[in-house]
MDTraj code that builds the backbone (N, CA, C; nanometers):
import mdtraj as md
import numpy as np

residues = "MET VAL ARG SER ALA GLY PHE VAL PRO LEU ASP TRP LEU LEU VAL GLY LEU ALA ALA SER LEU PRO VAL ALA THR ARG LEU ASN VAL ASP THR THR LEU LEU LEU THR ILE ALA LEU VAL ALA SER LEU ALA SER LEU LEU VAL ARG PRO TRP SER GLU ARG ALA LEU VAL GLU TRP ALA LEU SER LEU GLY LEU ALA LEU TYR LEU GLY GLY PHE MET LEU TYR TYR ILE SER LEU ARG ASP PHE PRO SER LEU TRP PRO GLY PHE TRP VAL MET SER LEU LEU VAL LEU SER TRP VAL CYS ASP SER SER ALA PHE PHE VAL GLY ARG ALA ILE GLY ARG THR PRO LEU ALA PRO ASN VAL SER PRO LYS LYS SER LEU GLU GLY ALA ILE ALA GLY LEU ILE ALA PRO THR VAL VAL GLY PHE ILE ALA ALA MET PRO LEU HIS LEU THR PRO LEU LEU GLY ALA GLY TYR GLY LEU VAL ILE ALA VAL GLY THR ILE VAL GLY ASP LEU ILE GLU SER LEU ILE LYS ARG GLN THR GLY VAL LYS ASP SER GLY VAL LEU ILE PRO GLY HIS GLY GLY LEU LEU ASP ARG MET ASP SER LEU LEU LEU CYS ALA PRO LEU ALA VAL LEU TYR LEU ARG ALA PHE LEU THR".split()
xyz = np.array([
    [0.0612, -0.1186, 0.0008],
    [0.0642, -0.0063, 0.0305],
    [0.1389, 0.1101, -0.0482],
    [0.1907, 0.1175, 0.0490],
    [0.3133, 0.2654, 0.0733],
    [0.3664, 0.3040, -0.0562],
    [0.3876, 0.1361, -0.1010],
    [0.4696, 0.1677, -0.2389],
    [0.3869, 0.2274, -0.3472],
    [0.2239, 0.1680, -0.3579],
    [0.1350, 0.2474, -0.4813],
    [0.1551, 0.3989, -0.4089],
    [0.1274, 0.4717, -0.3102],
    [0.1633, 0.5769, -0.3029],
    [0.2512, 0.6301, -0.3557],
    [0.4198, 0.5613, -0.4110],
    [0.4882, 0.6184, -0.4450],
    [0.6505, 0.6481, -0.3370],
    [0.5983, 0.5905, -0.2687],
    [0.7018, 0.6271, -0.1107],
    [0.7680, 0.4543, -0.1105],
    [0.8993, 0.4756, -0.0328],
    [0.9447, 0.3426, -0.0270],
    [0.9488, 0.3299, 0.1184],
    [0.9349, 0.1888, 0.2057],
    [0.9153, 0.1508, 0.3201],
    [1.0265, 0.1174, 0.3654],
    [1.0971, 0.1160, 0.5272],
    [1.2254, 0.0842, 0.5296],
    [1.1211, -0.0945, 0.5826],
    [1.1730, -0.1523, 0.5353],
    [1.0315, -0.3018, 0.5442],
    [1.0569, -0.3653, 0.6192],
    [1.2621, -0.3839, 0.6510],
    [1.2794, -0.4523, 0.7797],
    [1.1813, -0.3672, 0.9343],
    [1.1415, -0.2390, 0.9183],
    [1.1149, -0.1468, 1.0852],
    [0.9711, -0.1570, 1.0599],
    [0.8700, -0.1230, 0.9182],
    [0.7742, -0.2075, 0.8728],
    [0.6908, -0.3116, 0.9901],
    [0.7643, -0.4509, 0.9265],
    [0.7161, -0.5282, 0.9497],
    [0.7982, -0.6327, 1.0611],
    [0.9738, -0.6368, 1.1075],
    [1.0092, -0.6320, 1.1777],
    [0.9153, -0.6047, 1.3178],
    [0.9741, -0.4635, 1.3228],
    [0.8651, -0.4482, 1.4216],
    [0.7129, -0.4609, 1.4024],
    [0.6611, -0.4652, 1.3629],
    [0.4778, -0.4727, 1.3797],
    [0.4858, -0.6292, 1.4447],
    [0.5922, -0.7246, 1.3400],
    [0.5717, -0.8851, 1.3736],
    [0.6756, -0.8624, 1.5558],
    [0.7639, -0.8444, 1.6400],
    [0.8015, -0.8398, 1.7324],
    [0.7868, -0.7864, 1.8491],
    [0.6858, -0.6821, 1.7938],
    [0.5649, -0.6073, 1.9523],
    [0.5491, -0.7200, 1.9861],
    [0.3911, -0.7736, 1.9012],
    [0.3537, -0.9453, 2.0530],
    [0.4325, -1.0098, 2.0731],
    [0.5206, -1.0346, 1.9393],
    [0.6092, -1.1544, 2.0690],
    [0.6807, -1.0930, 2.1957],
    [0.7516, -0.9523, 2.1699],
    [0.8011, -0.9295, 2.2765],
    [0.6910, -0.9527, 2.4094],
    [0.5890, -0.8760, 2.4291],
    [0.5184, -0.8423, 2.5036],
    [0.4908, -1.0531, 2.5636],
    [0.4417, -1.0902, 2.4366],
    [0.4353, -1.2597, 2.5413],
    [0.5528, -1.2931, 2.6004],
    [0.6232, -1.2286, 2.6007],
    [0.7477, -1.3057, 2.6030],
    [0.8144, -1.2377, 2.7724],
    [0.7440, -1.1101, 2.7784],
    [0.7821, -1.0320, 2.8700],
    [0.9237, -0.9714, 2.8717],
    [0.9375, -0.9408, 2.7208],
    [1.0324, -0.8226, 2.6979],
    [1.0231, -0.7146, 2.6897],
    [1.1301, -0.6293, 2.7621],
    [1.1206, -0.4521, 2.7470],
    [1.0124, -0.4101, 2.5846],
    [0.9485, -0.3467, 2.6150],
    [0.8307, -0.3329, 2.5007],
    [0.9526, -0.1940, 2.4148],
    [0.9346, -0.1286, 2.5463],
    [1.0252, -0.0035, 2.5382],
    [1.1814, 0.0350, 2.5011],
    [1.2497, -0.0286, 2.5535],
    [1.4048, -0.0849, 2.4999],
    [1.3692, -0.1294, 2.3636],
    [1.2966, -0.2410, 2.3541],
    [1.2952, -0.2674, 2.1757],
    [1.2776, -0.1384, 2.1051],
    [1.2134, -0.0941, 2.1391],
    [1.1285, 0.0974, 2.0231],
    [1.2160, 0.1799, 2.0538],
    [1.2848, 0.1504, 2.1597],
    [1.4344, 0.2535, 2.1582],
    [1.5454, 0.2194, 2.0137],
    [1.5615, 0.0691, 2.0034],
    [1.6561, 0.0143, 1.9367],
    [1.5896, 0.0483, 1.8012],
    [1.4693, 0.0020, 1.8232],
    [1.4508, 0.0200, 1.6603],
    [1.4824, 0.1710, 1.5772],
    [1.3843, 0.2943, 1.7072],
    [1.4166, 0.4135, 1.6659],
    [1.5364, 0.3851, 1.6724],
    [1.6762, 0.3822, 1.6645],
    [1.8287, 0.4139, 1.6539],
    [1.8708, 0.3513, 1.5793],
    [1.8866, 0.2467, 1.5487],
    [1.8751, 0.1039, 1.4112],
    [1.7953, 0.2461, 1.3121],
    [1.7143, 0.2913, 1.2813],
    [1.6388, 0.3260, 1.1693],
    [1.6723, 0.4306, 1.1397],
    [1.6514, 0.5131, 1.2599],
    [1.7545, 0.6622, 1.2295],
    [1.8744, 0.6807, 1.1090],
    [1.9564, 0.6055, 1.1592],
    [2.0586, 0.5174, 1.1784],
    [2.1085, 0.5141, 1.0460],
    [2.0344, 0.4443, 1.0484],
    [2.0187, 0.3665, 0.8478],
    [1.9669, 0.4537, 0.7783],
    [1.8381, 0.5839, 0.8124],
    [1.8370, 0.6927, 0.6946],
    [2.0186, 0.7356, 0.6487],
    [2.0779, 0.6952, 0.7271],
    [2.2316, 0.8288, 0.7269],
    [2.2842, 0.7234, 0.5703],
    [2.2989, 0.5502, 0.5717],
    [2.3779, 0.5016, 0.4583],
    [2.2723, 0.4672, 0.4062],
    [2.1943, 0.4938, 0.3812],
    [2.0187, 0.4756, 0.2399],
    [2.0614, 0.5325, 0.1557],
    [2.0699, 0.5055, -0.0184],
    [2.0552, 0.5886, -0.0861],
    [1.9298, 0.7065, -0.0697],
    [2.0043, 0.8852, -0.0857],
    [1.9253, 0.9656, -0.0869],
    [1.8357, 0.9834, -0.0915],
    [1.7367, 1.0074, -0.0369],
    [1.5999, 1.0366, -0.0954],
    [1.5440, 1.1881, -0.0174],
    [1.4513, 1.2439, -0.0117],
    [1.4522, 1.4006, -0.0110],
    [1.3606, 1.3836, 0.1037],
    [1.2472, 1.2424, 0.0679],
    [1.1620, 1.1862, 0.1487],
    [1.1351, 1.1019, 0.2708],
    [1.3002, 1.1017, 0.2760],
    [1.3708, 0.9981, 0.3041],
    [1.2247, 0.9442, 0.5067],
    [1.2811, 1.0912, 0.5612],
    [1.1913, 1.1396, 0.6709],
    [1.0935, 1.0613, 0.6942],
    [1.0136, 1.1414, 0.5743],
    [0.8342, 1.1126, 0.5944],
    [0.7954, 0.9265, 0.5344],
    [0.9141, 0.8330, 0.4472],
    [0.9139, 0.7360, 0.4476],
    [0.9708, 0.6561, 0.5794],
    [1.0474, 0.7009, 0.6151],
    [1.1169, 0.6523, 0.7958],
    [0.9161, 0.6879, 0.8947],
    [0.9011, 0.7809, 0.9001],
    [0.7498, 0.7845, 0.9640],
    [0.6492, 0.7181, 0.9438],
    [0.6572, 0.6979, 0.8055],
    [0.4936, 0.6056, 0.7434],
    [0.5675, 0.4232, 0.8173],
    [0.6741, 0.4048, 0.8361],
    [0.7287, 0.2976, 0.8277],
    [0.7197, 0.2897, 0.9750],
    [0.7507, 0.3371, 1.0595],
    [0.7281, 0.3687, 1.1913],
    [0.5729, 0.3381, 1.1744],
    [0.5331, 0.4082, 1.2402],
    [0.3564, 0.4615, 1.2541],
    [0.2951, 0.3473, 1.1596],
    [0.3178, 0.2720, 1.0572],
    [0.2560, 0.1811, 1.0044],
    [0.2676, 0.0191, 1.1427],
    [0.3752, 0.0389, 1.1639],
    [0.4562, -0.0652, 1.2367],
    [0.3534, -0.1183, 1.3752],
    [0.3465, 0.0615, 1.4394],
    [0.2836, 0.0350, 1.6029],
    [0.1552, 0.0517, 1.5591],
    [0.1221, 0.0983, 1.4394],
    [-0.0330, 0.1032, 1.3964],
    [-0.0522, -0.1311, 1.4369],
    [0.0597, -0.1602, 1.4240],
    [-0.0098, -0.3036, 1.3318],
    [0.0130, -0.3458, 1.4440],
    [0.1476, -0.3895, 1.4989],
    [0.2036, -0.4367, 1.5900],
    [0.1759, -0.3833, 1.7426],
    [0.1691, -0.2848, 1.7212],
    [0.1111, -0.1922, 1.8507],
    [-0.0077, -0.1923, 1.9323],
    [-0.1144, -0.2445, 1.8475],
    [-0.2511, -0.2762, 1.8649],
    [-0.2891, -0.4160, 1.9041],
    [-0.2004, -0.5464, 1.7725],
    [-0.2382, -0.6414, 1.8493],
    [-0.1920, -0.6697, 1.9609],
    [-0.0455, -0.6370, 2.0278],
    [-0.0043, -0.6839, 2.0935],
    [-0.0958, -0.6298, 2.2648],
    [-0.1986, -0.5514, 2.2665],
    [-0.2962, -0.5331, 2.3639],
    [-0.3591, -0.6779, 2.3765],
    [-0.3725, -0.7840, 2.2402],
    [-0.4225, -0.9307, 2.2531],
    [-0.4019, -1.0058, 2.3472],
    [-0.3076, -0.9830, 2.3950],
    [-0.2319, -1.0720, 2.4663],
    [-0.2467, -0.9966, 2.6339],
    [-0.2179, -0.8769, 2.6059],
    [-0.2996, -0.8287, 2.7830],
    [-0.4435, -0.8766, 2.8340],
    [-0.5444, -0.8612, 2.6889],
    [-0.6656, -0.9252, 2.7108],
    [-0.6950, -1.0300, 2.7006],
    [-0.6245, -1.1773, 2.7797],
    [-0.6457, -1.2782, 2.6790],
    [-0.6131, -1.2882, 2.8209],
    [-0.5541, -1.2071, 2.9076],
    [-0.4626, -1.2355, 3.0528],
    [-0.5970, -1.1733, 3.1742],
    [-0.6501, -1.1344, 3.1734],
    [-0.7982, -1.1220, 3.2303],
    [-0.8815, -1.1980, 3.2923],
    [-0.8766, -1.1924, 3.3993],
    [-0.9574, -1.3349, 3.4751],
    [-1.1072, -1.3207, 3.4395],
    [-1.0984, -1.4672, 3.4000],
    [-1.2437, -1.4778, 3.2817],
    [-1.3130, -1.5792, 3.3252],
    [-1.4418, -1.6550, 3.2666],
    [-1.4852, -1.8229, 3.3232],
    [-1.3518, -1.8876, 3.2748],
    [-1.3151, -1.8716, 3.1060],
    [-1.3022, -1.9625, 3.0017],
    [-1.1705, -1.9104, 2.9961],
    [-1.0509, -1.9460, 2.9630],
    [-0.9321, -1.8850, 2.9033],
    [-0.9685, -1.8496, 2.7972],
    [-0.9071, -1.6729, 2.7699],
    [-0.9608, -1.6230, 2.6093],
    [-1.0313, -1.6093, 2.6066],
    [-1.1639, -1.6289, 2.7179],
    [-1.3524, -1.5636, 2.6891],
    [-1.3597, -1.3935, 2.6700],
    [-1.2346, -1.3078, 2.6987],
    [-1.2395, -1.1749, 2.6508],
    [-1.1712, -1.1321, 2.5185],
    [-1.1330, -1.2404, 2.5046],
    [-1.0567, -1.1798, 2.3249],
    [-1.2132, -1.2480, 2.2379],
    [-1.2263, -1.3861, 2.2832],
    [-1.3273, -1.4567, 2.1738],
    [-1.4585, -1.3555, 2.2198],
    [-1.5105, -1.3214, 2.3096],
    [-1.6599, -1.2498, 2.2892],
    [-1.6435, -1.0655, 2.2304],
    [-1.4666, -1.0097, 2.2084],
    [-1.4245, -0.9091, 2.1525],
    [-1.5068, -0.9382, 2.0340],
    [-1.4298, -1.0746, 1.9902],
    [-1.4550, -1.1021, 1.7672],
    [-1.6291, -1.1389, 1.7611],
    [-1.6518, -1.2221, 1.8845],
    [-1.8296, -1.2082, 1.8267],
    [-1.8950, -1.0606, 1.8410],
    [-1.8434, -1.0189, 1.9604],
    [-1.9528, -0.8820, 1.8941],
    [-1.9188, -0.7592, 1.8553],
    [-1.7728, -0.7258, 1.7455],
    [-1.7065, -0.6851, 1.6421],
    [-1.7695, -0.7502, 1.5222],
    [-1.8518, -0.8974, 1.5296],
    [-1.8771, -0.9112, 1.4488],
    [-2.0400, -0.8686, 1.4149],
    [-2.0825, -0.9292, 1.5638],
    [-2.1880, -0.8039, 1.5378],
    [-2.2824, -0.6746, 1.5100],
    [-2.1847, -0.6413, 1.5179],
    [-2.1569, -0.4965, 1.4915],
    [-2.1535, -0.5260, 1.3769],
    [-2.0922, -0.5080, 1.2584],
    [-2.0293, -0.4824, 1.1427],
    [-2.1282, -0.5652, 1.0898],
    [-2.2084, -0.6860, 1.1177],
    [-2.3240, -0.7417, 0.9985],
    [-2.4564, -0.6753, 1.0782],
    [-2.4960, -0.5732, 1.1676],
    [-2.5446, -0.5187, 1.1807],
    [-2.5393, -0.3441, 1.1074],
    [-2.4436, -0.3346, 1.1690],
    [-2.4151, -0.2125, 1.0558],
    [-2.4106, -0.1761, 0.8862],
    [-2.3902, -0.3470, 0.8330],
    [-2.4065, -0.3769, 0.7304],
    [-2.5461, -0.3953, 0.6660],
    [-2.5890, -0.4667, 0.7283],
    [-2.7846, -0.4544, 0.6898],
    [-2.8987, -0.3162, 0.6960],
    [-2.8497, -0.2602, 0.7855],
    [-2.8989, -0.1542, 0.8501],
    [-2.8579, -0.0629, 0.7219],
    [-2.7456, -0.0365, 0.7132],
    [-2.6902, 0.0511, 0.6462],
    [-2.7448, 0.0430, 0.4585],
    [-2.7071, -0.0956, 0.4848],
    [-2.7956, -0.1294, 0.3117],
    [-2.9826, -0.1518, 0.3280],
    [-3.0111, -0.1294, 0.3892],
    [-3.1904, -0.1509, 0.3488],
    [-3.1973, 0.0317, 0.3917],
    [-3.1386, 0.0701, 0.4944],
    [-3.1816, 0.2050, 0.5150],
    [-3.1042, 0.2854, 0.5691],
    [-2.9915, 0.2808, 0.5245],
    [-2.9237, 0.3950, 0.5241],
    [-2.8914, 0.4872, 0.4373],
    [-2.9204, 0.5834, 0.4791],
    [-2.9333, 0.7535, 0.3973],
    [-2.8032, 0.8402, 0.4186],
    [-2.7081, 0.8430, 0.5685],
    [-2.7134, 0.9200, 0.5677],
    [-2.5097, 0.9511, 0.5981],
    [-2.4889, 0.9683, 0.4872],
    [-2.2976, 0.9705, 0.4910],
    [-2.2562, 0.9508, 0.6340],
    [-2.1565, 0.9093, 0.6781],
    [-2.1308, 0.8621, 0.7957],
    [-1.9836, 0.9660, 0.7939],
    [-1.8593, 0.9417, 0.6600],
    [-1.7622, 0.9412, 0.6659],
    [-1.7683, 0.9671, 0.4853],
    [-1.8313, 1.1269, 0.4190],
    [-1.8282, 1.1010, 0.2644],
    [-1.6529, 1.0615, 0.2316],
    [-1.5665, 1.1907, 0.3216],
    [-1.4132, 1.1354, 0.2543],
    [-1.3469, 1.0729, 0.2849],
    [-1.4168, 0.9987, 0.3508],
    [-1.3347, 0.8098, 0.3793],
    [-1.3256, 0.6704, 0.3191],
    [-1.4811, 0.7283, 0.3340],
    [-1.5355, 0.5788, 0.2839],
    [-1.6919, 0.6504, 0.3049],
    [-1.7008, 0.6633, 0.1563],
    [-1.8475, 0.6731, 0.1502],
    [-1.9815, 0.5681, 0.1154],
    [-1.9478, 0.4834, 0.1321],
    [-2.1092, 0.3367, 0.0956],
    [-2.0795, 0.3298, 0.2924],
    [-2.0343, 0.4013, 0.3309],
    [-2.0593, 0.3786, 0.5408],
    [-2.1912, 0.4714, 0.5602],
    [-2.2960, 0.4562, 0.5995],
    [-2.3736, 0.5534, 0.6771],
    [-2.3825, 0.5406, 0.8175],
    [-2.4592, 0.6554, 0.8450],
    [-2.5097, 0.6836, 0.9905],
    [-2.6071, 0.5766, 1.0627],
    [-2.6525, 0.5392, 0.9579],
    [-2.7689, 0.4961, 0.9969],
    [-2.7465, 0.3449, 1.0450],
    [-2.6243, 0.2841, 0.9580],
    [-2.5534, 0.1481, 1.0116],
    [-2.4598, 0.2000, 1.1253],
    [-2.3963, 0.2896, 1.1304],
    [-2.3424, 0.3186, 1.2832],
    [-2.3980, 0.3222, 1.3776],
    [-2.5271, 0.3624, 1.4164],
    [-2.5979, 0.3327, 1.4235],
    [-2.6208, 0.2303, 1.5798],
    [-2.7177, 0.1543, 1.4746],
    [-2.7343, 0.0085, 1.4653],
    [-2.5653, -0.1166, 1.4955],
    [-2.4834, 0.0087, 1.4329],
    [-2.3262, -0.0857, 1.5098],
    [-2.3239, -0.0518, 1.6273],
    [-2.2874, 0.1071, 1.6429],
    [-2.3136, 0.1008, 1.7916],
    [-2.4479, 0.0206, 1.9010],
    [-2.5857, 0.0269, 1.8997],
    [-2.6590, -0.0402, 1.9548],
    [-2.6267, -0.2511, 1.9261],
    [-2.6646, -0.2529, 1.8629],
    [-2.6594, -0.3915, 1.8690],
    [-2.5259, -0.4941, 1.9264],
    [-2.4185, -0.4648, 1.9295],
    [-2.3253, -0.4719, 2.0860],
    [-2.3209, -0.4903, 2.1808],
    [-2.4395, -0.3620, 2.1701],
    [-2.4535, -0.2974, 2.3584],
    [-2.5590, -0.3645, 2.4106],
    [-2.6765, -0.4148, 2.3117],
    [-2.8085, -0.5368, 2.3728],
    [-2.6992, -0.6514, 2.3580],
    [-2.6160, -0.6567, 2.2891],
    [-2.5876, -0.8327, 2.3231],
    [-2.5074, -0.8819, 2.4151],
    [-2.4458, -0.7219, 2.4680],
    [-2.3186, -0.8177, 2.5659],
    [-2.4119, -0.7928, 2.7010],
    [-2.5347, -0.6705, 2.6983],
    [-2.5909, -0.6942, 2.8349],
    [-2.7378, -0.8225, 2.8634],
    [-2.7471, -0.8943, 2.7265],
    [-2.8201, -0.9785, 2.7469],
    [-2.7035, -1.0650, 2.7289],
    [-2.6017, -1.1192, 2.7379],
    [-2.5114, -1.2186, 2.7085],
    [-2.4755, -1.2053, 2.8866],
    [-2.3890, -1.1047, 2.9612],
    [-2.3895, -1.0431, 3.0834],
    [-2.4568, -1.1991, 3.1840],
    [-2.5388, -1.1933, 3.1690],
    [-2.6191, -1.2565, 3.2872],
    [-2.6165, -1.3585, 3.3189],
    [-2.6356, -1.4721, 3.1779],
    [-2.6063, -1.6335, 3.2457],
    [-2.4041, -1.6367, 3.2441],
    [-2.3191, -1.5769, 3.2347],
    [-2.1869, -1.5572, 3.2260],
    [-2.1467, -1.5008, 3.3636],
    [-2.2121, -1.4299, 3.4716],
    [-2.2347, -1.4317, 3.6108],
    [-2.1340, -1.2852, 3.5569],
    [-2.1764, -1.1888, 3.5134],
    [-2.1321, -1.0472, 3.4822],
    [-2.2436, -0.9708, 3.5114],
    [-2.2254, -0.8219, 3.5207],
    [-2.3117, -0.7536, 3.5525],
    [-2.3676, -0.6912, 3.4698],
    [-2.4537, -0.6890, 3.3890],
    [-2.5528, -0.6344, 3.3091],
    [-2.4505, -0.5664, 3.2029],
    [-2.4565, -0.4522, 3.3222],
    [-2.3931, -0.3072, 3.2381],
    [-2.2377, -0.2903, 3.2294],
    [-2.1021, -0.4077, 3.3284],
    [-2.0390, -0.4105, 3.2603],
    [-1.9867, -0.4951, 3.0738],
    [-2.1321, -0.5777, 3.0728],
    [-2.1970, -0.6117, 2.9231],
    [-2.1637, -0.5714, 2.8214],
    [-2.2644, -0.4708, 2.8546],
    [-2.2797, -0.3636, 2.7716],
    [-2.1885, -0.3080, 2.7479],
    [-2.1521, -0.2515, 2.8916],
    [-2.0816, -0.1421, 2.8079],
    [-1.9412, -0.1318, 2.7305],
    [-1.8662, -0.3026, 2.7510],
    [-1.7523, -0.4151, 2.6462],
    [-1.8551, -0.3732, 2.4998],
    [-1.9766, -0.4214, 2.5141],
    [-2.0838, -0.4453, 2.4010],
    [-2.0189, -0.2588, 2.3191],
    [-2.0684, -0.1613, 2.4067],
    [-2.0346, -0.0628, 2.3426],
    [-1.9300, 0.0026, 2.2675],
    [-1.7892, -0.0648, 2.4069],
    [-1.6918, -0.0080, 2.3670],
    [-1.6186, -0.0887, 2.2227],
    [-1.6743, -0.2317, 2.2092],
    [-1.5935, -0.2637, 2.0908],
    [-1.6470, -0.2823, 1.9751],
    [-1.8077, -0.2087, 1.9724],
    [-1.8392, -0.2021, 1.8784],
    [-1.7538, -0.0241, 1.8137],
    [-1.7540, 0.0921, 1.9099],
    [-1.6896, 0.1957, 1.9220],
    [-1.5306, 0.1739, 1.8185],
    [-1.4898, 0.0656, 1.8762],
    [-1.3328, 0.0191, 1.8213],
    [-1.3764, -0.0488, 1.7013],
    [-1.4898, -0.1008, 1.6640],
    [-1.5101, -0.1882, 1.5175],
    [-1.4676, -0.0782, 1.4327],
    [-1.6079, 0.0339, 1.4301],
    [-1.6615, 0.1075, 1.3072],
    [-1.4795, 0.2320, 1.3308],
    [-1.4580, 0.2810, 1.4973],
    [-1.3388, 0.3414, 1.4346],
    [-1.2363, 0.2699, 1.2965],
    [-1.1655, 0.1639, 1.3419],
    [-1.1042, 0.0881, 1.3393],
    [-1.0838, 0.0751, 1.1652],
    [-1.2738, 0.0427, 1.1306],
    [-1.2730, 0.0258, 0.9901],
    [-1.2022, 0.1882, 0.8532],
    [-1.2964, 0.2430, 1.0067],
    [-1.3030, 0.4039, 0.8942],
    [-1.1372, 0.4291, 0.8898],
    [-1.0703, 0.4153, 1.0335],
    [-0.9038, 0.4285, 0.9983],
    [-0.8245, 0.3551, 0.8269],
    [-0.8816, 0.1810, 0.8538],
    [-0.8602, 0.1307, 0.7578],
    [-0.8403, 0.2449, 0.5855],
    [-1.0068, 0.2652, 0.5772],
    [-1.0691, 0.3417, 0.4487],
    [-0.9320, 0.4514, 0.4531],
    [-0.9502, 0.4693, 0.5708],
    [-0.8458, 0.5980, 0.5136],
    [-0.7558, 0.6262, 0.5097],
    [-0.6671, 0.5043, 0.5635],
    [-0.5158, 0.4324, 0.5125],
    [-0.5054, 0.4739, 0.2952],
    [-0.5915, 0.3451, 0.2784],
    [-0.6403, 0.3115, 0.1463],
    [-0.6625, 0.3972, 0.0839],
    [-0.7433, 0.5607, 0.0903],
    [-0.7800, 0.6509, 0.0277],
    [-0.6215, 0.7119, -0.0436],
    [-0.5161, 0.7403, 0.1104],
    [-0.4301, 0.7783, 0.1659],
    [-0.3140, 0.6986, 0.0561],
    [-0.3479, 0.5955, 0.0784],
    [-0.2451, 0.5882, -0.0469],
    [-0.3117, 0.4675, -0.1671],
    [-0.4283, 0.5113, -0.2390],
    [-0.5290, 0.5132, -0.3975],
    [-0.4846, 0.4166, -0.3683],
    [-0.5422, 0.2542, -0.2762],
    [-0.5109, 0.1805, -0.3719],
    [-0.6836, 0.1061, -0.3350],
    [-0.7377, 0.0560, -0.3994],
    [-0.8744, -0.0192, -0.3858],
    [-0.9008, -0.1758, -0.2743],
    [-0.7719, -0.1854, -0.2593],
    [-0.7663, -0.3884, -0.1981],
    [-0.6391, -0.3392, -0.1043],
    [-0.6006, -0.3836, -0.0047],
    [-0.5009, -0.3594, 0.0975],
    [-0.4345, -0.4614, 0.0660],
    [-0.4481, -0.5616, -0.0046],
    [-0.3286, -0.7128, -0.0680],
    [-0.4151, -0.7947, -0.1696],
    [-0.3481, -0.8932, -0.1888],
    [-0.4699, -0.9956, -0.2598],
    [-0.4067, -1.1461, -0.2288],
    [-0.4251, -1.1320, -0.0986],
    [-0.3425, -1.2617, 0.0266],
    [-0.4772, -1.3223, -0.0011],
    [-0.5603, -1.2669, 0.0009],
    [-0.7735, -1.2833, 0.0125],
    [-0.8437, -1.2276, -0.0754],
    [-0.8168, -1.3150, -0.2074],
    [-0.9197, -1.2297, -0.3082],
    [-1.0674, -1.2401, -0.3335],
    [-1.0830, -1.1475, -0.3178],
    [-1.2437, -1.0759, -0.3146],
    [-1.2988, -1.0168, -0.1355],
    [-1.1247, -1.0184, -0.1078],
    [-1.1874, -0.9796, 0.0325],
    [-1.1285, -0.8509, 0.0957],
    [-1.0759, -0.7566, -0.0218],
    [-1.0169, -0.6940, 0.0137],
    [-0.8901, -0.6397, 0.0913],
    [-0.8622, -0.7728, 0.1140],
    [-0.6893, -0.7708, 0.1554],
    [-0.6914, -0.7778, 0.2771],
    [-0.5926, -0.9025, 0.3268],
    [-0.5790, -0.9706, 0.4972],
    [-0.5754, -0.8365, 0.5872],
    [-0.6118, -0.7389, 0.5506],
    [-0.6144, -0.6191, 0.6746],
    [-0.6934, -0.5737, 0.6371],
    [-0.8378, -0.5546, 0.5278],
    [-0.9637, -0.5598, 0.5360],
    [-1.0304, -0.6860, 0.6136],
    [-0.9875, -0.7712, 0.6447],
    [-1.0345, -0.8546, 0.8073],
    [-1.0055, -0.8181, 0.9014],
    [-0.9209, -0.7731, 0.9340],
    [-0.8784, -0.7589, 1.0291],
    [-0.9082, -0.5951, 1.1645],
    [-0.9182, -0.4884, 1.0359],
    [-0.8527, -0.3384, 1.0784],
    [-0.9872, -0.2947, 1.1631],
    [-1.0935, -0.3903, 1.1860],
    [-1.2151, -0.3692, 1.2916],
    [-1.1423, -0.4157, 1.4411],
    [-1.0607, -0.4749, 1.3778],
    [-1.0461, -0.5648, 1.5467],
    [-0.8877, -0.5305, 1.6363],
    [-0.8399, -0.3807, 1.5362],
    [-0.7232, -0.3280, 1.5457],
    [-0.6958, -0.2858, 1.7212],
    [-0.8084, -0.1668, 1.6873],
    [-0.8453, -0.0354, 1.7694],
    [-0.9226, -0.1513, 1.9197],
    [-0.9850, -0.2198, 1.8500],
    [-1.0890, -0.2633, 1.9720],
    [-0.9685, -0.3888, 2.1037],
    [-0.8891, -0.4011, 2.0770],
    [-0.7879, -0.4350, 2.1762],
    [-0.7512, -0.3649, 2.2494],
    [-0.7305, -0.2205, 2.1818],
    [-0.6777, -0.1578, 2.3282],
    [-0.7622, -0.1206, 2.3967],
    [-0.8649, -0.0598, 2.3224],
    [-0.9954, -0.0087, 2.3889],
    [-1.0988, -0.0822, 2.4638],
    [-1.0214, -0.2074, 2.4260],
    [-1.1335, -0.2933, 2.5451],
    [-1.0548, -0.3067, 2.6881],
    [-0.8971, -0.3294, 2.6660],
    [-0.7691, -0.3485, 2.7529],
    [-0.8400, -0.2300, 2.8833],
    [-0.8211, -0.1063, 2.7437],
    [-0.8370, 0.0564, 2.8820],
    [-0.9441, 0.0250, 2.9641],
    [-1.0783, -0.0372, 2.8919],
    [-1.2420, -0.0300, 2.9427],
    [-1.2534, -0.1280, 3.0457],
    [-1.1395, -0.2941, 3.0201],
    [-1.1256, -0.3702, 3.1640],
    [-1.0853, -0.3374, 3.2683],
    [-0.9263, -0.3156, 3.2835],
    [-0.8586, -0.1789, 3.3287],
    [-0.9485, -0.1155, 3.4375],
    [-1.0535, -0.0392, 3.4245],
    [-1.1190, 0.0557, 3.4800],
    [-1.2113, 0.0125, 3.5519],
    [-1.3215, -0.0662, 3.4764],
    [-1.4128, -0.1195, 3.5138],
    [-1.4570, -0.2399, 3.6057],
    [-1.3521, -0.3549, 3.5447],
    [-1.4294, -0.4696, 3.5983],
    [-1.2816, -0.5236, 3.7338],
    [-1.3973, -0.5750, 3.7811],
    [-1.3045, -0.5762, 3.9738],
    [-1.3108, -0.7391, 3.9620],
])
top = md.Topology()
chain = top.add_chain()
for i, resn in enumerate(residues, 1):
    res = top.add_residue(resn, chain, resSeq=i)
    for name in ("N", "CA", "C"):
        top.add_atom(name, md.element.get_by_symbol(name[0]), res)
traj = md.Trajectory(xyz[None], top)
């Protein structure tokens, strides 16, 4: 995507840092130290890289997208460690609630969507669909909390937080595609807009879920 926009990313920084951040978190390696090494090494590499007037822009894009992918993904490890009835419960519930949000937003938006949500970023998404996408996971979280021995308000709040992360995360990825001038983020999954399209909504959900549970889960 970055190459399609005419930039030459630092592949080792973008891919390497994005992949190593979640792994380092799982292995209890200091991510601050990892980021410091990545910053120093990547800036130093610009001194020996073939000259480009956009070198700092390409460095910033590589670093920013690495944090966008790996930095958000590492929160799934923290989310999995929250106490629950079953291992990985909060992660699995996040996935279900995000799918509920996506599905309700799609079908309601297709049926009655008239008002553009973010026309400059994603013209097909509607405000009506987004409202449905916020309400459905909130209701599902409220109802599902009771048999799971959670307070209904906690479940409803979790559903709402995941819904917000799903909608905003999807718009962020649409912004990246529009800025880089591509229709699909890749060709790994034909007909689905690329791999990033399958996970864009889920990226922002994890840090929001962790912040929410740290604030309200007792």
